[in-house]
N, C-alpha and C positions, 0 to 999 in steps of 0.2 A: 189512720189508727195512731194514737199517741203512744210514744215510747215511755213506759212507766219505770224503766230501769234507772236506778240512781247512780250518779257518778260516785266513785269511791271517795270517802272522806280522807282528810289528811291523816287521821289516826289509823285508818285502814291501810293507807299507803305506807305509813311508817312500820306498821306491823308486817306488811309484806317484805319490806326491806330487811327487817330483822330475820324473818324466816328464810330469806335468800342466803343470808350469812350462815345460818345453821345448816342449810342444804349443802353448802360447800363441805362441811365436815361429814355429812351423811354420804356425799359422793365419794369421799376418800374411803369411808368405811365399806361402802359397796364394792369399791375397787379391790380392797383387801380381801373381802370375803367371797369374791365372785366364783372362785373355784374351790371354796372351802379350805383355804390355807390356814385358817385358825386352828388351834389345838382343841378341837371339839366345838360344838355349837354353843354359843352364849345364850343364856336364858333371857327371856324378854325383860325380866326384872333387872338383871345385870346390865343389859344394854341401856335401859332407861337411866339407871344410876350412873353408868359410864358417861353418857352424854351430858347429864346434869353436872357431874363433877368436873368433866373436862372443860365445859364452858365456864365454870366457876374458877378453875385454875387458870384458864386463859385470861380471865378478867384480872386475876392477880398478876399475871405476867405483864399486862398493860400497865398496872400500877408500878411494877418493878421497872419497866421501861421508862416511865415518867421520872422515877427517882434517879435512874442512871443518867438520864439527860440533864436533870436539874443539878445533880451533885458532881457530874463529871467522872463518875465511877467508870472503871475499865474492867470488863469481864470477859474472860475466855472460857468457853465450855468445850472440852475435848470429848468426842464420842468415838470410841473404839469398840471393836468386837468382830466376831467371825462374819463372813459373808452371810447375808440373809438374817442377821441377828435383830433387825428392826431399828437400826440407828436412824435410817432415813425417815421412817414413820414418826419417831419421836421428834426429830428436828422439824418436820413439817408441822406438827402440832404446836411446837414452841413458837415458830415464826409465823404461823398462819394469820394471826391478828395483830402482829407487831409492825412497826414502821421499818421498812427495809433500809432506810437511811440510818437507823439507829442499831438495828439488829440484822446482821447479815451472816451468810453461810460461806465458809471457805472449804471448798472441795477441790483440792489441787490434783491435776492429772499427773501422770508419770513425768519425771524431770526430763527436760530436753538436754541436748549435748552440752550447751553452755552451763545449765544449772548443775549438771553432774560435776563440773569443775569448781563450783562454789563451795564455800563453807556450808556444811550440811544444813544448818538451821537457817541459812540466809533467805531462802525463798519463803519460808514460813514467817519470818520477821516482818516481811512486807505486808502481811495480812493481819497483824496484831491491831487491837483497837486503839483509837485515840480517845480523848476524854469524852465521856458520854456515849460510848459505843459498847455493843455486845457482839462478839464473834463466836460462832459455833463452828468448830473444825469437824467436818465429816471425814474422819481419819486425819492424822496429824503427823508430827515428826516421829511418832511411834511406829510409823511404817517400817523404819529401820529395824525395830525390835521384833516385828512380825513378819510381814510378807517378804521384806528384803532378806531377812535371815533365812526363812524357810525355803525361799526360791533361789537362794544363792546369788542375789543381786548385789550383795555387798561382801567385802572381804572380812575375815576374822578380825583384822586390825581395825577396820572401820566400825564393826559391831562393838568391839570392846571400847573403842574411843567414844562411841555414842553413850554408853552407860557411864563412862567417866564424866562426860560433859553434861548430860541431860539434867542431873540434879542441880548442878551449878547454874545452868541456863535458866531453869525454872525459878530457882531462888533469886536470880538476878531480876527476872521479870516481876516477881512478887515484891522485891525491894523497891522496884520502880513504881509500884502502885497498881499493878495488874493482878487481879484475882483470877486464879486458875482452878477450875473444877473439872475433874477427870472421871469419866464414866467408862466402864467396860460392860458391854451388853453380853450376857452369858446365856447361851442356848444349848440344849442337849444335842447329841448326835442325831437322834431320831427326828427331832424337830427341824434341824437344818435340812435333813434329807427330804422331809415332807415339803418344806418351803421350796426347795430346789425343784422337786417334781412338779409342784403347782406352777412354778414359773415356766417349766418346759412345756406345759400344756396350754399356757396362756399366751396368745399371740401379742397381747399388749404389754407383756412383761418379759418376753424372751430376750429383749435387749439387755436386761439386767444380768443375764448369765454370760459372763465372759469366759474364755479359756482358763483364765486365772482362777475364777470362781470354781469351775469344775475340777481343776487340779487340787484346789483346797480340800475337796471331799476326800481325795485319795490320801492327802497328807494331814488328816485330822489330828493324829497323835503328835506330829511335828509341830503343828500350830498350838496344840495344848501345851507342849513343853516350852515353846517360845513365849506363850502368854504367862506361864507360871514364872519364868525367869524375869520377864518384863515387870510384872507386878511386884516381885520381890526386890528388884534392883532400882526401881524408880518410884517407890512409894515413900514420899518424904512428908514430913509434918507440914511444910509450907504448901504442898499440893498433893494431898493423898489421893489414892484411887478409891473409887466407889463402884461396887459391882451391882448391876441391875439384873435381876432374874427376868429373862425375856422370853420364856416359852409361851407365855400368854401376852400377846401384843398389847391389848388394851390395858391390862394391869401394869405392864412395864411403862407405858406412856404416863399413866397417872402417877405411879410411884416415882418416876424420874423427875417429872415436872414438879411434884410436891417437894421432893428432896432438894431440887435446885433452888426453889423459892426459899427453903429453910437455910440455905447457905449464904444468902445475901441479906445484909441488915437494912432492907428497904422499908419505907413507910410511905403512906399516901402523901402526895405533894399537893399543896394548895394551888389551884388553878383559877384564874379569873373566869367569871361567868361568860360564856360565849353567847353573843347576841348577833343574830342575823341582820345585816344592814338592809335598809330599804332599797329596793330595786330602783335604779335611776332610769327614767324614760326621757328620751330626747325627741321632741316633735319633728326635728329635721331628719331623723334616721329612718330610712326605708330599707327594709330587709329585702335583699335580692333573692330571686327564686333560684333554687338549685336544680340543675337538670336531672330528670328522672334516671338517666343512664348512669349517674354517679352513685346511686344507692345500691347497697347490697341487696340482692333478691331475698324477699321474706318467704323462705320455705317453711318456716315453723310458726 
């Protein structure tokens, strides 16, 4: 019996490759919605427009990346906000299709004993971008104005010195040619509680709930006061704060990415046409067999 099935064409295989890329985003969305953590169910029409617009914006981010590399621009994006405000989700969508050698994330752990004796900004300086790089800070030097203040991890003198220093520190960075874009992701009290409860019930996300996160629920008003003081005392013309309404995760992602693109004077960069070279075949080369025991079992 002859096999009438046709081998997939190159066009079909390319289409499958594109669909695989899109599936990565769908997987992230399914992970977000697994326990209904969204603020209400999204309509089918909105989900379609969300994916369509997200892919368009990610295409623009690739154009931005090419421009940054070509011009040697240096860009810092600071993402701050309460626990479960959606900072990580936005950062994932920004970096998802970008080159990690050009666009990277700095998410620093708590300082060690040595770092506690350094100039406060010192460990952050090591992560600033060189020419042609983008760095997204998933929390930043503003830890001192937020969690360190609320949890009494710094003294009053260190807190006051931070606000004396941070405007000049950022102006110095801007004068050196580094662009700084600062975002505060704002969610309501009820929305944070909903997301915390969803994480508590989700075995794949329980690791996101640290004792510090749980304590932040009790100290909601203290964090609010700390945020208000931070925005007032560190909102400078050279690096202003921008507030992202984040109760709806999908809208927050689109709004933030769209705004970020509007802050950078990028344009499309001419690139030479890419041509795939011909494969070189050598008559002397004999491919050696690979032992079957070395292959990963194909369970799927």
